[in-house]
N, C-alpha and C positions, 0 to 999 in steps of 0.2 A: 504493500500500500504506500503510495506517495502522499505526503502531507504537505500542503502549502498554507500560506497565511497572507491575507490581504495587508499590504504594507503602504503607509502613507508618508511620502517624502515632502508633504506640503507645509509642515510647520515652519513658521517664520515668513510665509508668503503673506502679502497684503492683498486682501480681497474684500469687497463690500457685499458679496453674496453671503448669506447666513452660513456661518461655519467656514469650512474650506481652509483650515490651517491657522486660523487666528485664535489664539488662546482666549482672548477677551470675549469671543462669541459664546463661550461657556463650555465647560467639560464636566463629565460626571464624577471623575476621580482625579487624584493628583499624582502625576508621574514621579517616580523616585528621582529621575534626572532633572526635575524642575521643568520650567517652561522653555524647553530646548528649541533649537533651530535645526532643521533637517540638513542644512549645509555645513554643519559642524562634524568634521570627520571623526572626532572622538565619540560623539553620540552615535553615529552610524556604526562605528566599530563595536560599540557596546550592544547595539541592536542585533548585529550579526552574531555576536557571542551568545546572547540570550536566545536567539532563534535556534541556533544549533543545540543549545542546552535543552530547548523544548522539543527537540526531535523534528523540527521543521526542515523539509528538504528543499523548498523553494519559496521565494517571495513573489506574490502577484502584485507588482508595483503600480499604484495609482498614477496615472499619466494622462495629462489633458492636452496632448498634442505637441507638435514640433515648436520649439522656441519657448515653451512654457517654463514656469519655475521648476516643475517636476522633471522636465526634460533636461534642464541644466543640472539638477541635483543627481539624476540618474547617471548622466554621462560623465560628470566631473567628480562626483563624490562616491556614490553608492557602488558602482561596479569596480571601483578601486579597492573596496574594503570587503568584498564578498567572501574571501578566504574559503573557497570550496562550496559555498552555498550557491544555488542556482536562482535564476530570476526569470520572470516573463512580464509582459506589459498587460495591465488591466486598463483599457481605454475608458477614461472617465468622460463619457459622452455628455453628461450634464454640464460640466464646466467647459468642455472643449467646444460644444456646439451652441452654447447660449451666451451671447455677448451681453454685457451690462447695458441696460436701457432699451433692450429690444424685447418684443413679445416672445413668451415661451412657446416654442413649437418644436415637435419632433418630426415634422415633415421634412425630409431631406431635399425636397424641391423648393422649400421656402428659402428666403434670402438670409445669408450669413452676413454679407456686406453688400453694397450696391452692385458689385460686379461678380459676386461669388455666391453660389448656393451652399446650403449646409452639407449637401451631398458631396460637393466638390471639396469643401473643407475636410470632411470625413475621409475622402479618398486621398487627399494630400497627406493627412496624418498617418493613414495606414501605410502609404508608400514610404514615409520617412522612418518607419519602424525597422526597415531593412538594415540600418546601421547597427541595430542591436542584435538582429538575427545572426549576424556574423560573429558575435562574441562567444567564446568557448563556454561561458557559464550560462548562456541562454537556454532555458528549458525547451527540450524537444521531445516529441512523442513519435517514435518510428522515423526519426530524422527530420520531422516537421516542426518548425517553431510554433510554440503555443501563443495565441493571442486572444485575450478575453475582451468582450465588448459589453460594458455596463449598460443596463436598462434597454437592451435591444428590443424587449417586449413593447416599448413605446414607439419604436421607429415606424415611420410610414414612408412608402415609396423608396425603399432601400434597394430593391432588386437591380435596378439599372447600374447603380454604383458598385454593388457587390459583383456583378457580372464583369465590369471593367477591371475591378481589382483582381478577380480570378485570373484574368488574362495577364495583367501587368505583374502580378506576384507569382506567376506560373512556376518559375524556377524554385521558389521556396515552398509552394503548396502549403501555406500555413494551416496549422491545426486550430481553426476558429471555434471559440466557445462563446455561445450567446447567453446572456443573462435574461432568461425568460420565465423562470420558475417563480410563480407568485400566485396570489389569491384571485385568480381570474373568475372563478365561480363563487359568487357571493350569495349566501342564503338570505331568505327574508328576515330571519332572526338577526343576522349581522347587519342588515340594513337598519333595523330598529336600534341596535347597539350604536351604530354610527350616528344615527339621528340624535340619540340621547347624549352622546359625547359632543357632537357638534352638528347642528341641523344641516349645515351646508354640505356636509360630507355625503349624506344619503343620496341626493341626486347624482353626485359624481360617481358613487359606487354603482348606482343603477345603470347609468350610461356605460360605465366600464364593463359591466357584466354583459350588457346588450352588444356592445362593440366586439367584445372578445368572442362571443358566440358567432357573430357574423364573420369575423376575420380569422378564426382559428384554423380553418383549412388552408387559407393562404399562408399563414405563418408557418405551419408545419411543412408546407411545400417549399417555402423559402429556406427553412432550416435544413431540410434534406438536401437541397441543391447546393448550399454554400457553407454549411457548418459541419463540424465533426462532433461537437458536444454541446450540452446545455447545462446551465447552472442557475442558481438564484442567490444573489449577493446577500440579501437580508429579507426575512419574512415578517418583520415587525410591522404591524398596523395597530393604531391605538384602540381599535374596536375588536382586535383578534387575540387578545392576551388570555382569555379564558380557555382552559383546556388546550393551551398552546401546543404542547408537545404531541398530544394525540392527533391534533389537526395537522401538524407538520408531518407526522409519520404517514398519515393518509395521503397527503399531498405528494410527498416524495415517492411513495409507492406508485401512485397514479402516473406521475411524470416519468418515472423510471421504466415502467412497462411500455408507455407510449414511445419513449426514446428508443428502446430496444427494437420495437417493431420497425422503426424507421432507420435503423443502423447508426444511431447516435449514442454517444457516451453520456450517461447521466453522472454529473459531478456535484454531490451535495455539499452544502456549507454548514458549519456548526458554529454556534455563538455561546459564550459563557453567560450572557445576559444582555439586557438592553435598557439604557436609561438616557434619554435625551432631554430631560426636563430643564437643564440649565441652558440648553440651546433653543428649545421650541415651546417652553411653557411649563409651569409647575403642575398644571392639571393633567399632564400626559401620564397615562398608565405606563408602568415599566414591566420588564421581565426581570424579576429579582434573580441575581446570580447566586449560585451555590454550587459546591462540588457535585451534589446529587443532580441538579438541573443539567449541568455540563456533561456529566457522565451519561445521563439518559439521552441527551441530544447526540452524543457520539455513537451510542448504540443504534439509534435510528439511522444515522448516516452509514454505519458499517453494514447494515442490512441491505442498503440500496446501492452501494458502491463496490465495484470490482477493482478499481485502479487508483482512484484519487479522491481525497477529501480536502476541503479548504476551510481554514479557520477565518471567520469574520469576527475579529481582526487582530493583527498584531498591535496596532496603535491608532485606532480611530477613537480618540478620547471624547469627541463631541457626543457620540452616541453610546458611550460606555460599553463598547464591545471588546475593548482591548484585553490582551493577555500580557502585555508589557507590564513589568513590575510597577506597582503603585504604592503610595503610602498606606492605603486602606487594606490591600491584599498581599503586599510583598511579592514574592515569587511563586505564590500558590498556583496561579494558572499556567505558569511555565511548566511546573512539575506535573500538574494534572494533564496538560496537553501531551507531554511525553508519555505519561502512563496510559492514557486512553487511546493514543494514536499508534500504539504498538501493533 
């Protein structure tokens, strides 16, 4: 079993979108290293040491495109400190494709700038990944470089751009992994829970459910044509915390079976807990972390995975999913990750 962890090199970046590497936006726990910067080689060196201690085989590095803060950190700092650890790119489409001051849209035919569509920006970013594919530490499956795309479930009109990339990246034949595993089927009870939590959420959930049913066949066809695996970065929703692990198990089994039918690898993710109250509001329900919760989550993942499990996350402090040592928990979750990931 290969064990990865989502890694964030964004700390120290200035960004006015909520979160995104600014400590002042709010974090659930306090890192042992303090409010560090990701461009500090000593910090990165310690992260690599801890990752190896936790039995992590590779880091899925959050990356928001060529020329970004993370691109600079990855190229100039992180890959110099890997010390035998492997890495791959986790394309953060949220930050890469949404410019400040513009309307939120996942339609790749919409405008990124006056003379460039979001699809063209996406294509440019994907092509620029080739400089990392050449690195000896880059994660490969059957000789193919692994490339993950965050929130692909939200993309619209992606096929044209994926087809062009398939041709242009032909010599690499990358092992594309789409983040699509999520709560697409929402029950009436969950609609009520959403309405109680925040009335404006219920219509959004209703339309998401309707859209997913209409677009499901097209999505699976796209996945079969262009991708090798599917995953789900984070399954937290504020109205879905009740019986969370039972629901996750059911969801994972469903996606795993569907993926196998279509020749796709299912790659589950595991979290120690979730708490984004400091970032998004004190009334947000949380997934309370505990060794028992984490162990049960691991057991669910191991039932559904043949090759790979990814930890969400090594250091996403905004959402409280980190296993990096904190003042509150010390190295507990490093040790548990090593134990459960064997």
